[in-house]
Structure formats: C-alpha cells, structure tokens
Backbone bond lengths (Angstrom), bond angles and torsions (degrees), N, CA, C in turn:
res aa  C-N    CA-C-N  psi(-1)  N-CA   C-N-CA  omega(-1)  CA-C   N-CA-C  phi
1 M - - - 1.451 - - 1.519 108.77 -
2 S 1.319 116.21 125.83 1.456 120.69 -179.21 1.530 109.71 -102.37
3 V 1.302 115.42 138.41 1.457 120.79 179.64 1.518 108.13 -107.03
4 E 1.334 115.27 123.83 1.459 120.02 -179.88 1.524 109.31 -79.95
5 K 1.332 116.23 129.48 1.454 120.60 178.09 1.524 108.34 -78.98
6 R 1.327 116.22 129.22 1.457 120.94 -178.42 1.513 110.00 -121.03
7 N 1.316 114.77 142.07 1.456 121.22 176.51 1.523 107.47 -99.47
8 I 1.323 116.78 111.23 1.455 121.24 -176.99 1.518 108.94 -113.11
9 K 1.322 115.28 128.60 1.462 121.64 179.30 1.524 108.44 -100.27
10 V 1.314 116.87 126.54 1.462 122.00 179.28 1.514 107.85 -113.19
11 W 1.315 115.83 133.94 1.460 121.02 -179.93 1.518 109.31 -135.63
12 Y 1.310 116.73 134.87 1.463 122.05 177.12 1.518 108.19 -120.42
13 G 1.308 116.54 138.93 1.458 120.76 177.71 1.508 110.52 160.10
14 R 1.307 115.09 -171.56 1.460 120.32 178.46 1.521 109.37 -78.42
15 L 1.315 115.95 142.45 1.458 121.67 -177.20 1.526 111.53 -57.50
16 E 1.322 117.41 -40.27 1.467 119.75 -179.10 1.528 112.96 -67.84
17 D 1.341 118.03 -15.55 1.462 121.78 177.55 1.532 112.54 -94.39
18 A 1.315 116.99 -3.09 1.468 121.23 -176.89 1.528 110.90 -75.52
19 E 1.341 115.47 157.02 1.455 120.60 173.50 1.516 108.92 -62.34
20 R 1.323 117.13 147.50 1.466 119.64 -178.54 1.525 111.32 -69.50
21 F 1.318 118.26 -43.85 1.470 122.71 179.25 1.532 108.74 -129.58
22 P 1.324 117.78 78.03 1.464 119.92 -172.87 1.528 115.07 -65.39
23 D 1.332 118.26 -23.57 1.465 119.58 -177.52 1.529 113.37 -109.97
24 L 1.320 117.53 15.28 1.464 121.18 -177.80 1.526 111.66 -60.22
25 Q 1.307 117.76 -47.20 1.468 120.88 -179.06 1.531 110.84 -63.02
26 Y 1.325 116.82 -38.51 1.465 120.07 178.14 1.520 110.48 -58.45
27 W 1.344 117.28 -50.89 1.461 120.34 -176.98 1.516 112.36 -69.30
28 Q 1.329 118.33 -30.76 1.464 120.54 176.63 1.524 111.08 -66.59
29 N 1.315 116.93 -26.35 1.462 120.89 -179.70 1.529 113.25 -87.77
30 Q 1.337 118.21 -3.56 1.461 121.85 -178.78 1.531 110.66 -90.53
31 S 1.306 115.86 153.60 1.466 120.61 178.05 1.527 110.12 -72.26
32 D 1.326 115.42 162.13 1.464 119.86 177.60 1.522 110.77 -60.01
33 A 1.325 116.53 -39.70 1.469 120.30 -179.42 1.527 110.80 -61.52
34 T 1.314 117.43 -40.65 1.463 121.47 178.96 1.523 110.70 -65.52
35 K 1.332 116.81 -41.14 1.468 120.93 179.19 1.526 111.15 -64.48
36 F 1.340 116.82 -44.30 1.460 119.98 179.46 1.527 111.52 -65.99
37 A 1.327 116.62 -38.72 1.467 120.00 178.32 1.529 110.35 -63.21
38 A 1.323 117.27 -41.44 1.464 120.70 178.97 1.531 110.51 -66.17
39 A 1.329 116.72 -40.81 1.468 120.39 178.90 1.529 110.41 -64.10
40 W 1.334 116.48 -41.08 1.462 119.84 -179.86 1.532 110.92 -65.76
41 D 1.337 116.71 -37.79 1.469 120.24 175.93 1.529 110.52 -59.51
42 I 1.340 116.75 -38.64 1.465 120.86 179.07 1.526 110.18 -66.48
43 V 1.340 116.88 -40.46 1.462 121.27 178.43 1.525 110.19 -60.85
44 L 1.332 116.43 -47.26 1.465 120.29 -179.61 1.526 111.36 -63.67
45 E 1.326 116.16 -40.73 1.462 119.89 179.47 1.527 110.78 -65.19
46 A 1.329 117.83 -39.54 1.463 121.47 178.92 1.525 110.56 -63.23
47 H 1.342 117.02 -43.04 1.466 120.02 177.74 1.523 110.85 -63.02
48 A 1.319 117.07 -40.87 1.466 120.59 179.86 1.528 110.85 -65.35
49 L 1.338 117.29 -41.25 1.465 120.48 179.79 1.523 111.89 -65.07
50 K 1.332 116.46 -32.78 1.461 120.92 178.92 1.524 111.97 -81.43
51 G 1.328 116.56 -7.99 1.448 120.51 -178.46 1.521 112.56 75.22
52 E 1.324 117.04 21.46 1.455 121.35 -178.86 1.520 111.03 -85.65
53 D 1.303 115.17 157.11 1.457 122.23 177.75 1.525 109.20 -68.34
54 L 1.328 117.16 124.16 1.465 120.70 -178.29 1.524 112.85 -66.35
55 S 1.335 117.95 -17.82 1.462 119.24 177.75 1.527 110.93 -71.08
56 E 1.337 117.15 -15.35 1.453 121.20 177.32 1.530 111.53 -95.10
57 S 1.310 117.48 12.12 1.461 120.98 -174.59 1.522 113.99 -86.33
58 R 1.309 117.94 1.73 1.462 119.79 179.38 1.526 110.35 -76.66
59 L 1.308 115.73 166.14 1.451 120.64 179.31 1.519 110.17 -68.48
60 Q 1.328 116.34 148.06 1.450 119.80 176.37 1.517 108.83 -69.30
61 R 1.328 114.99 146.59 1.460 119.62 -178.76 1.519 108.88 -126.26
62 F 1.306 115.68 138.16 1.449 121.99 178.19 1.519 108.71 -125.00
63 V 1.314 115.53 145.41 1.460 121.00 176.96 1.518 107.06 -114.99
64 A 1.321 116.25 130.67 1.461 120.51 179.75 1.516 108.75 -137.11
65 S 1.294 114.61 154.97 1.458 120.64 177.78 1.523 108.16 -127.26
66 F 1.314 116.39 132.41 1.452 121.76 179.09 1.511 109.15 -116.74
67 Q 1.324 115.14 135.06 1.461 119.73 176.78 1.519 108.14 -131.48
68 R 1.293 115.44 138.94 1.457 120.97 179.12 1.534 108.74 -75.57
69 R 1.319 116.05 133.46 1.465 120.87 178.55 1.526 109.54 -75.35
70 E 1.307 114.95 144.21 1.455 120.54 174.58 1.522 108.21 -80.96
71 S 1.330 118.01 128.91 1.472 119.79 -179.54 1.507 111.97 -92.50
C-alpha cells in the first residue's frame, strides 16, 4: 500500500482576512486529468448527499440534427 504525500496548508484567522483564492496556484499547476477527476468526485459526492441514484450521475446528452436550408 502506497501513501501519497500531500502538502496541506492550514490557516487560522478571520474570514475577511483570508486570501480570496487560496488554492488557485495549486489548481493551475495540476493537469487537466487531475482537475476533471476532482470535479467528477464532487459530482458523485453531491449525488450521494442528495440521496440520488449514482447511475443518473452522468452528463445529460442531447441528440440534434441539422440540415442546410435550400435557398
């Protein structure tokens, strides 16, 4: 079992004195795959908190057909 080393920043103080986006640099340094994986984890967690069926957690899909009009 491998344990991933994580860098965690802890800050104490008044909310109005906090940085506006404290983790912006962290996320800018992450790959797209890491960002999408984190976003998907949030989606799954939101469905679980709402008590929704996780099989409905996929993105909505629409089918459309386009045809060029004859002038």
